[in-house]
C-alpha positions as CSV (number, residue, x, y, z in Angstrom):
1,M,15.4,11.9,1.2
2,I,14.0,11.5,4.9
3,S,16.4,11.6,7.9
4,N,15.8,9.9,11.0
5,S,19.0,11.1,12.9
6,S,22.0,13.2,12.1
7,H,23.7,10.4,11.3
8,H,21.0,7.7,9.4
9,I,19.0,8.1,6.3
10,V,16.3,6.8,4.6
11,L,16.7,6.7,0.8
12,P,12.4,6.5,-0.4
13,P,11.8,4.4,-3.7
14,P,10.8,6.4,-6.7
15,I,6.1,5.6,-6.2
16,P,3.9,6.8,-9.0
17,E,1.0,8.6,-7.0
18,E,-1.6,7.6,-9.4
19,T,-0.9,4.2,-9.5
20,E,-0.4,4.4,-5.4
21,Q,-3.6,5.7,-5.0
22,A,-4.7,3.0,-6.8
23,R,-2.8,0.4,-5.0
24,L,-3.9,1.9,-1.4
25,K,-7.4,1.2,-2.2
26,T,-7.3,-2.3,-3.3
27,L,-5.1,-2.9,-0.3
28,K,-8.3,-1.6,2.0
29,Q,-10.5,-4.7,0.4
30,Y,-7.8,-7.3,1.7
31,Q,-7.7,-5.4,5.2
32,N,-11.4,-5.3,5.8
33,I,-11.8,-9.1,5.3
34,N,-12.6,-11.0,8.2
35,T,-10.2,-14.2,8.0
36,D,-9.0,-17.2,10.2
37,L,-5.8,-17.4,8.0
38,E,-3.2,-16.2,10.4
39,V,-2.2,-19.8,11.2
40,P,-1.5,-20.7,7.6
41,F,0.4,-17.7,7.2
42,E,2.8,-18.1,10.3
43,D,3.5,-21.2,8.9
44,I,4.5,-19.7,5.6
45,A,6.5,-17.3,6.9
46,E,8.3,-20.2,9.1
47,L,8.7,-22.4,5.9
48,A,10.0,-19.0,3.9
49,A,13.0,-18.7,6.9
50,E,13.9,-22.0,6.7
51,A,14.2,-22.6,3.2
52,C,16.0,-19.8,3.0
53,D,18.1,-20.5,6.1
54,V,17.9,-17.2,7.6
55,P,16.2,-16.3,11.1
56,L,13.7,-13.9,10.1
57,A,10.6,-13.8,7.6
58,L,7.5,-11.7,7.5
59,I,4.4,-11.3,5.8
60,T,3.5,-7.7,5.5
61,F,0.8,-5.4,4.0
62,I,2.0,-1.7,3.2
63,G,-0.3,1.2,3.8
64,E,0.2,4.7,3.5
65,K,2.6,5.3,6.5
66,T,2.8,1.8,8.0
67,Q,3.9,-1.3,7.5
68,W,2.0,-4.3,9.4
69,F,3.0,-7.5,9.8
70,I,0.2,-10.2,9.4
71,A,2.7,-12.9,9.7
72,K,5.8,-13.4,11.5
73,Y,8.6,-15.6,12.5
74,G,11.8,-14.6,14.4
75,S,10.1,-11.4,15.2
76,D,7.3,-9.9,17.7
77,Q,7.1,-6.7,15.6
78,Q,3.5,-5.5,14.7
79,E,3.9,-2.8,12.7
80,A,6.8,0.3,11.7
81,P,6.7,3.1,10.1
82,R,6.8,2.7,5.8
83,Q,9.6,5.2,5.7
84,E,11.9,2.8,7.1
85,A,10.7,-0.3,5.2
86,F,12.8,-2.4,3.2
87,C,10.1,-3.6,2.0
88,N,9.0,-0.2,0.6
89,H,11.3,-0.2,-2.2
90,A,10.5,-4.1,-2.9
91,I,6.5,-3.1,-4.3
92,V,7.8,-0.6,-6.4
93,S,8.4,-3.5,-9.0
94,P,5.1,-5.8,-8.5
95,Y,6.8,-8.7,-10.1
96,K,10.3,-8.5,-9.3
97,T,11.8,-10.0,-6.2
98,L,14.4,-7.3,-4.4
99,V,17.1,-9.2,-3.3
100,V,20.2,-7.2,-1.5
101,N,23.2,-9.5,-0.3
102,D,24.4,-6.6,1.7
103,L,22.6,-3.7,2.7
104,S,25.8,-1.7,4.2
105,L,26.9,-1.9,0.5
106,D,23.9,-0.2,-1.1
107,E,23.8,3.2,-1.0
108,R,19.7,3.0,-0.5
109,F,20.2,1.2,2.7
110,S,23.5,1.6,3.9
111,S,22.6,4.6,6.2
112,H,19.5,3.0,7.7
113,P,18.9,3.0,11.2
114,Q,18.4,-0.8,11.1
115,V,21.9,-1.4,9.1
116,A,23.8,1.1,10.2
117,G,22.8,0.7,14.2
118,G,20.1,-0.7,16.0
119,A,19.4,-4.2,14.5
120,K,22.1,-4.1,12.4
121,Y,20.5,-6.0,9.2
122,R,22.9,-7.1,6.4
123,F,20.7,-9.1,3.8
124,Y,17.3,-8.9,2.8
125,A,14.9,-10.5,-0.1
126,G,11.4,-9.5,-0.5
127,V,8.8,-10.8,-2.9
128,P,6.1,-8.6,-3.5
129,I,2.3,-10.2,-3.0
130,T,1.0,-8.9,-6.3
131,N,-2.8,-9.3,-6.6
132,P,-4.7,-10.3,-10.2
133,E,-5.1,-6.7,-11.0
134,G,-1.0,-5.9,-10.8
135,Y,-1.0,-4.2,-7.3
136,A,1.8,-5.3,-4.6
137,I,-0.3,-4.6,-1.8
138,G,2.9,-6.2,0.4
139,T,5.5,-8.6,0.9
140,L,7.2,-11.6,1.8
141,C,10.5,-10.9,3.1
142,V,13.4,-12.6,4.7
143,K,16.3,-10.9,6.6
144,D,19.6,-12.0,8.1
145,F,22.3,-10.5,10.2
146,K,25.3,-11.1,8.0
147,P,25.7,-10.7,4.2
148,R,24.3,-14.0,2.3
149,E,23.3,-14.6,-1.6
150,L,19.8,-17.0,-2.2
151,S,19.9,-19.7,-5.2
152,K,17.3,-19.5,-8.0
153,V,15.7,-22.2,-6.0
154,Q,15.3,-20.4,-2.8
155,I,14.0,-17.2,-5.0
156,N,11.8,-19.6,-6.6
157,M,10.6,-21.0,-3.3
158,L,10.0,-17.5,-2.3
159,K,7.8,-16.6,-5.1
160,I,5.7,-20.0,-5.0
161,F,5.4,-19.0,-1.0
162,A,4.4,-15.3,-1.9
163,N,1.8,-16.9,-4.5
164,Q,0.1,-19.0,-2.2
165,I,-0.3,-16.3,0.4
166,I,-2.1,-14.2,-2.7
167,T,-4.3,-17.1,-3.5
168,Q,-5.2,-17.3,-0.1
169,L,-5.9,-13.8,0.3
170,E,-8.1,-13.6,-3.0
171,L,-10.1,-16.4,-1.7
172,S,-10.7,-14.7,1.5
173,R,-12.0,-11.2,-0.2
174,K,-14.1,-13.7,-2.7
175,V,-16.1,-15.0,0.3
176,F,-16.4,-11.6,2.1
177,Q,-17.5,-10.1,-0.7
178,L,-20.2,-13.0,-1.2
179,E,-21.5,-12.6,2.3
180,K,-21.6,-9.0,2.2
181,T,-23.6,-9.1,-1.0
182,H,-25.9,-11.4,0.9
183,E,-26.3,-9.1,3.3
184,Q,-27.5,-6.3,1.2
185,L,-29.7,-8.9,-0.7
186,E,-31.7,-9.9,2.4
187,S,-31.6,-6.2,3.6
188,A,-33.3,-5.5,0.1
189,N,-35.6,-8.1,0.7
190,K,-36.8,-6.8,4.1
191,E,-37.2,-3.7,2.2
192,L,-39.5,-5.4,-0.8
193,S,-41.5,-7.0,1.7
194,R,-42.2,-4.0,4.1
195,F,-43.0,-2.2,0.6
196,A,-45.0,-4.6,-0.2
197,Y,-46.9,-4.4,2.8
198,V,-47.4,-1.2,2.6
199,V,-48.5,-1.4,-1.0
200,A,-51.1,-4.5,-0.4
201,H,-52.7,-2.3,2.1
202,D,-53.1,0.9,0.1
203,I,-54.6,-1.2,-2.6
204,R,-56.9,-2.8,-0.4
205,S,-58.7,-0.2,0.8
206,P,-60.3,1.1,-2.5
207,L,-60.6,-2.1,-3.7
208,K,-63.1,-2.9,-1.0
209,N,-64.7,0.3,-1.8
210,I,-65.2,-0.4,-5.0
211,D,-66.4,-4.1,-4.3
212,Q,-68.7,-2.6,-2.2
213,L,-69.9,-0.1,-4.6
214,T,-70.6,-2.3,-7.5
215,V,-72.8,-4.3,-4.9
216,L,-74.9,-1.2,-3.9
217,L,-75.2,0.0,-7.5
218,E,-76.2,-3.7,-8.8
219,E,-79.0,-4.1,-5.6
220,E,-80.7,-0.3,-6.0
221,N,-80.9,-0.4,-9.6
222,R,-81.5,-4.1,-10.6
223,N,-84.7,-3.1,-12.2
224,K,-83.8,0.2,-13.7
225,I,-80.4,-0.8,-15.7
226,S,-79.8,-3.2,-18.6
227,E,-79.0,-6.9,-18.1
228,E,-75.4,-5.9,-19.8
229,S,-74.9,-3.2,-17.3
230,I,-75.7,-5.7,-14.7
231,K,-72.8,-8.0,-16.2
232,M,-70.3,-4.9,-16.5
233,L,-70.3,-4.7,-13.0
234,G,-70.3,-8.0,-12.0
235,F,-67.1,-8.3,-14.0
236,I,-66.1,-4.9,-12.1
237,R,-66.7,-6.8,-8.8
238,K,-65.0,-10.0,-9.9
239,R,-61.9,-8.3,-11.3
240,S,-61.8,-6.1,-7.8
241,Q,-61.6,-9.4,-5.9
242,D,-59.1,-10.8,-8.4
243,L,-57.0,-7.8,-7.8
244,N,-57.3,-7.7,-4.3
245,N,-56.4,-11.5,-4.0
């Protein structure tokens, strides 16, 4: 367990190390995307809060030590230590919604600094934002300062919102990857052009010498060599000119 003070204790969830490393690697792919989806995400957070009739809703990424809020409703907080995140427990089961009707009655959270003191949260519900490979990179969560229950319809709405979030993130990730591939192709084409220029320059010099030598041999030995040999010299010259072109 992790202690924040003599009175407040946070119980960390069981996270398999091999799965966690793969999850963190996947998360980086979404963190790196340059997306303009912040406004739609803020709208989704607001809709989630209204659907569940709660004052707070957050869309989060959960890193190795930090939880980032990529969209929020009812809060100005930008990030928080992962060890204190309720969502840290939600991502343990990528396809299951974590609903805690009264945080003060749950042994995992009853001594949490934001439950036993501070903000005094009482209700939490978090839907993992799970990518197609099955890694929960974050959550869509809602909170309240009083105990409450969500209906099946409200939980389903949260799941629909979470699916919309990962759909938009996946689209942005694919666009980012395509742009990166395009940049790599452009760079490769530039390198290929430079290589072709060098090769062409290196080839032209000996080809020019071959052409000049065949002309010289033909002129100096026209009466000394056979017609067949003259034809061969002409053939060599023609091929060198073709290759040069």
